C-alpha positions as a Markdown table, in Angstrom:
| # | Residue | x | y | z |
|---|---|---|---|---|
| 1 | Unk | 0.1 | 0.0 | 0.3 |
| 2 | Unk | 1.3 | 3.3 | -1.0 |
| 3 | Unk | 1.8 | 5.8 | 2.0 |
| 4 | Unk | 0.4 | 9.2 | 1.9 |
| 5 | Unk | 2.4 | 12.5 | 1.5 |
| 6 | Unk | 3.2 | 14.4 | 4.7 |
| 7 | Unk | 2.0 | 18.1 | 4.5 |
| 8 | Unk | 4.8 | 20.3 | 6.0 |
| 9 | Unk | 3.8 | 23.4 | 7.1 |
| 10 | Unk | 7.3 | 26.1 | 7.6 |
| 11 | Unk | 6.8 | 29.6 | 8.9 |
| 12 | Unk | 9.2 | 32.2 | 9.8 |
| 13 | Unk | 9.3 | 36.0 | 10.4 |
| 14 | Unk | 10.3 | 38.4 | 7.1 |
| 15 | Unk | 14.0 | 37.6 | 6.7 |
| 16 | Unk | 14.3 | 34.9 | 8.8 |
| 17 | Unk | 15.9 | 32.8 | 5.8 |
| 18 | Unk | 12.9 | 30.5 | 5.0 |
| 19 | Unk | 13.1 | 30.7 | 1.2 |
| 20 | Unk | 16.6 | 30.0 | 0.8 |
| 21 | Unk | 16.5 | 26.9 | 3.3 |
| 22 | Unk | 12.9 | 25.6 | 1.9 |
| 23 | Unk | 14.6 | 25.8 | -1.8 |
| 24 | Unk | 17.2 | 23.9 | -0.6 |
| 25 | Unk | 15.8 | 21.1 | 1.1 |
| 26 | Unk | 13.5 | 20.4 | -2.0 |
| 27 | Unk | 16.6 | 21.0 | -4.3 |
| 28 | Unk | 17.9 | 18.0 | -2.1 |
| 29 | Unk | 15.0 | 15.9 | -1.5 |
| 30 | Unk | 12.9 | 15.1 | -5.4 |
| 31 | Unk | 10.0 | 13.7 | -3.0 |
| 32 | Unk | 9.4 | 16.7 | -1.3 |
| 33 | Unk | 7.5 | 19.6 | -3.4 |
| 34 | Unk | 6.6 | 23.3 | -2.5 |
| 35 | Unk | 3.0 | 24.4 | -2.5 |
| 36 | Unk | 2.6 | 27.7 | -4.4 |
| 37 | Unk | 0.3 | 30.0 | -3.0 |
| 38 | Unk | -2.2 | 32.6 | -4.9 |
| 39 | Unk | -1.4 | 36.3 | -4.1 |
| 40 | Unk | -2.9 | 39.4 | -4.7 |
| 41 | Unk | 0.3 | 41.1 | -4.1 |
| 42 | Unk | 2.2 | 42.9 | -7.5 |
| 43 | Unk | 4.8 | 40.5 | -8.9 |
| 44 | Unk | 8.2 | 41.6 | -8.5 |
| 45 | Unk | 10.5 | 41.9 | -11.4 |
| 46 | Unk | 12.3 | 38.6 | -11.1 |
| 47 | Unk | 9.3 | 36.6 | -10.0 |
| 48 | Unk | 7.4 | 34.0 | -12.6 |
| 49 | Unk | 4.0 | 33.8 | -12.7 |
| 50 | Unk | 3.3 | 30.2 | -11.5 |
| 51 | Unk | 6.3 | 29.9 | -9.9 |
| 52 | Unk | 7.0 | 32.2 | -7.1 |
| 53 | Unk | 3.4 | 32.6 | -6.7 |
| 54 | Unk | 0.1 | 32.5 | -8.9 |
| 55 | Unk | -0.5 | 36.1 | -9.3 |
| 56 | Unk | -4.4 | 37.0 | -9.1 |
| 57 | Unk | -6.6 | 40.1 | -8.5 |
| 58 | Unk | -8.4 | 40.7 | -6.0 |
| 59 | Unk | -11.6 | 40.0 | -7.1 |
| 60 | Unk | -10.6 | 36.8 | -8.5 |
| 61 | Unk | -9.5 | 35.7 | -5.0 |
| 62 | Unk | -12.2 | 36.6 | -3.5 |
| 63 | Unk | -14.5 | 34.4 | -6.0 |
| 64 | Unk | -11.9 | 31.6 | -4.9 |
| 65 | Unk | -12.6 | 32.3 | -1.2 |
| 66 | Unk | -16.1 | 31.9 | -2.3 |
| 67 | Unk | -15.7 | 28.3 | -4.2 |
| 68 | Unk | -13.8 | 26.9 | -1.0 |
| 69 | Unk | -11.0 | 26.5 | -3.5 |
| 70 | Unk | -8.0 | 27.4 | -0.6 |
| 71 | Unk | -7.1 | 25.4 | 1.9 |
| 72 | Unk | -6.3 | 28.1 | 4.3 |
| 73 | Unk | -6.0 | 31.9 | 3.2 |
| 74 | Unk | -5.0 | 35.0 | 5.2 |
| 75 | Unk | -4.4 | 38.9 | 4.7 |
| 76 | Unk | -0.3 | 39.7 | 5.5 |
| 77 | Unk | 1.1 | 43.0 | 4.8 |
| 78 | Unk | -2.0 | 43.9 | 3.1 |
| 79 | Unk | -2.3 | 41.4 | 0.7 |
| 80 | Unk | -4.3 | 38.2 | 0.5 |
| 81 | Unk | -2.5 | 34.7 | 0.5 |
| 82 | Unk | -4.0 | 31.3 | -0.5 |
| 83 | Unk | -3.1 | 28.0 | -0.7 |
| 84 | Unk | -4.8 | 25.9 | -3.3 |
| 85 | Unk | -7.2 | 22.9 | -1.7 |
| 86 | Unk | -7.0 | 20.6 | -4.8 |
| 87 | Unk | -3.2 | 20.6 | -5.6 |
| 88 | Unk | -2.6 | 19.7 | -2.0 |
| 89 | Unk | -4.5 | 17.0 | -1.7 |
| 90 | Unk | -3.7 | 15.7 | -5.4 |
| 91 | Unk | 0.0 | 15.4 | -4.3 |
| 92 | Unk | -0.9 | 13.9 | -0.7 |
| 93 | Unk | -2.9 | 10.8 | -2.1 |
| 94 | Unk | 0.0 | 10.5 | -5.0 |
| 95 | Unk | 2.2 | 9.8 | -1.9 |
| 96 | Unk | 4.2 | 12.9 | -2.0 |
| 97 | Unk | 5.4 | 15.1 | 0.7 |
| 98 | Unk | 4.2 | 18.8 | 0.3 |
| 99 | Unk | 5.7 | 22.1 | 1.8 |
| 100 | Unk | 3.7 | 24.9 | 2.7 |
| 101 | Unk | 5.7 | 28.4 | 3.1 |
| 102 | Unk | 2.8 | 30.1 | 5.2 |
| 103 | Unk | 2.4 | 32.3 | 8.4 |
| 104 | Unk | 1.4 | 31.2 | 11.8 |
| 105 | Unk | -2.4 | 32.5 | 10.9 |
| 106 | Unk | -2.2 | 29.9 | 8.1 |
| 107 | Unk | -0.6 | 27.1 | 9.9 |
| 108 | Unk | -3.4 | 27.3 | 12.4 |
| 109 | Unk | -6.0 | 27.0 | 9.9 |
| 110 | Unk | -4.2 | 23.9 | 8.5 |
| 111 | Unk | -3.6 | 22.2 | 11.7 |
| 112 | Unk | -7.4 | 22.6 | 12.4 |
| 113 | Unk | -8.4 | 21.0 | 9.2 |
| 114 | Unk | -5.6 | 18.6 | 9.3 |
| 115 | Unk | -4.1 | 17.6 | 12.7 |
| 116 | Unk | -1.1 | 15.0 | 11.2 |
| 117 | Unk | 0.6 | 18.3 | 9.8 |
| 118 | Unk | 4.2 | 18.6 | 10.4 |
| 119 | Unk | 4.9 | 22.6 | 12.0 |
| 120 | Unk | 8.5 | 24.0 | 11.9 |
| 121 | Unk | 9.1 | 27.4 | 12.7 |
| 122 | Unk | 12.5 | 29.5 | 12.1 |
| 123 | Unk | 14.0 | 31.6 | 13.9 |
| 124 | Unk | 16.9 | 34.2 | 13.2 |
| 125 | Unk | 19.5 | 34.1 | 15.7 |
| 126 | Unk | 18.8 | 37.9 | 16.8 |
| 127 | Unk | 16.2 | 40.4 | 15.9 |
| 128 | Unk | 19.5 | 43.0 | 14.9 |
| 129 | Unk | 20.5 | 39.9 | 12.1 |
| 130 | Unk | 16.9 | 39.8 | 11.3 |
| 131 | Unk | 16.8 | 43.7 | 10.9 |
| 132 | Unk | 20.1 | 43.5 | 8.7 |
| 133 | Unk | 18.8 | 41.0 | 6.3 |
| 134 | Unk | 15.8 | 43.1 | 5.8 |
| 135 | Unk | 18.5 | 46.3 | 5.3 |
| 136 | Unk | 20.4 | 43.9 | 2.6 |
| 137 | Unk | 17.2 | 43.3 | 0.5 |
| 138 | Unk | 16.9 | 47.4 | -0.1 |
| 139 | Unk | 13.2 | 47.7 | 1.7 |
| 140 | Unk | 12.2 | 50.8 | 2.7 |
| 141 | Unk | 13.0 | 52.2 | 5.8 |
| 142 | Unk | 8.8 | 52.3 | 6.7 |
| 143 | Unk | 8.5 | 48.7 | 5.7 |
| 144 | Unk | 11.4 | 47.6 | 7.5 |
| 145 | Unk | 10.0 | 49.3 | 10.9 |
| 146 | Unk | 6.6 | 47.7 | 10.1 |
| 147 | Unk | 8.7 | 44.4 | 8.9 |
| 148 | Unk | 10.2 | 44.0 | 12.4 |
| 149 | Unk | 7.2 | 44.8 | 14.6 |
| 150 | Unk | 5.1 | 42.0 | 12.6 |
| 151 | Unk | 8.2 | 39.6 | 13.0 |
| 152 | Unk | 7.8 | 40.0 | 16.9 |
| 153 | Unk | 4.1 | 39.2 | 16.4 |
| 154 | Unk | 5.0 | 36.1 | 14.1 |
| 155 | Unk | 7.6 | 34.9 | 16.6 |
| 156 | Unk | 5.6 | 35.0 | 19.5 |
| 157 | Unk | 3.8 | 32.3 | 18.1 |
| 158 | Unk | 6.3 | 29.8 | 17.2 |
| 159 | Unk | 5.4 | 27.6 | 20.3 |
| 160 | Unk | 2.5 | 26.4 | 18.3 |
| 161 | Unk | 5.2 | 24.4 | 16.0 |
| 162 | Unk | 6.0 | 21.0 | 16.5 |
| 163 | Unk | 9.8 | 22.0 | 15.8 |
| 164 | Unk | 11.8 | 24.9 | 16.2 |
| 165 | Unk | 15.1 | 25.9 | 14.0 |
| 166 | Unk | 17.5 | 28.3 | 14.9 |
| 167 | Unk | 18.8 | 29.8 | 11.7 |
| 168 | Unk | 22.1 | 31.1 | 13.1 |
| 169 | Unk | 24.0 | 28.9 | 10.9 |
| 170 | Unk | 23.0 | 27.9 | 7.2 |
| 171 | Unk | 24.5 | 24.7 | 6.8 |
| 172 | Unk | 23.4 | 23.5 | 10.2 |
| 173 | Unk | 19.8 | 24.6 | 9.6 |
| 174 | Unk | 19.9 | 23.0 | 6.7 |
| 175 | Unk | 20.8 | 19.9 | 8.1 |
| 176 | Unk | 17.7 | 20.3 | 10.9 |
| 177 | Unk | 15.1 | 20.6 | 8.3 |
| 178 | Unk | 16.9 | 17.6 | 6.2 |
| 179 | Unk | 16.5 | 15.4 | 9.8 |
| 180 | Unk | 13.0 | 16.8 | 10.8 |
| 181 | Unk | 12.1 | 15.5 | 7.2 |
| 182 | Unk | 13.5 | 12.2 | 7.7 |
| 183 | Unk | 12.1 | 11.4 | 11.1 |
| 184 | Unk | 8.5 | 12.4 | 10.0 |
| 185 | Unk | 8.7 | 9.6 | 7.0 |
| 186 | Unk | 9.8 | 7.0 | 9.9 |
| 187 | Unk | 7.0 | 8.5 | 12.3 |
| 188 | Unk | 4.7 | 5.4 | 12.7 |
| 189 | Unk | 2.0 | 8.2 | 13.7 |
| 190 | Unk | 2.2 | 9.9 | 10.1 |
| 191 | Unk | 2.2 | 6.5 | 8.3 |
| 192 | Unk | 0.0 | 4.2 | 10.2 |
| 193 | Unk | -2.4 | 2.8 | 7.3 |
| 194 | Unk | 0.6 | 1.9 | 4.9 |
| 195 | Unk | 2.6 | 0.7 | 8.2 |
| 196 | Unk | 0.2 | -1.6 | 9.2 |
| 197 | Unk | -0.5 | -2.8 | 5.4 |
| 198 | Unk | 3.6 | -3.8 | 5.2 |
| 199 | Unk | 3.8 | -5.0 | 8.8 |
| 200 | Unk | 0.7 | -7.4 | 8.0 |
| 201 | Unk | 2.8 | -8.9 | 5.3 |
| 202 | Unk | 5.8 | -9.4 | 7.6 |
| 203 | Unk | 4.0 | -11.5 | 10.3 |
| 204 | Unk | 1.9 | -13.7 | 7.7 |
């Protein structure tokens, strides 16, 4: 019996290094796919539609909410973000593990619907480091101040997750993420149906 895929939710404050870590994780693991969220924010010059995000207008997003097309959705920094329900379910049913890069609001919605979700929160080594990373991205000062305020609110929810990864050393944080994924795949609770079928074969 094929095992069902595992859903991983990974969150971090803006500038926490989540995108870099998730990209390294999925590059090294072909059985792990990242869900591409829908968003109403403007597309940046270096972003491709359908790769970074599915970019839609507010009216389209609201229609998708009304059609229950999202597994979760939230408003972040004055823009809407949502995860496609159909795509995630198709991947999990095919035995493919899925990563959602979402904030704590979305993570809480997902956990309520799918209690077996594995939650991982990425923490910066210090708030000063987080601010330096935001400055390095060239964000306007007013935006940095707001993002730092929001980062403190975000981090206050980190205890709601199963695992915490401190991103003070990139290689170690990458190794920690890989170890968490590997451990989840060996967790009997997360693969009980498929595991029981194989155990039954062994005991015949």
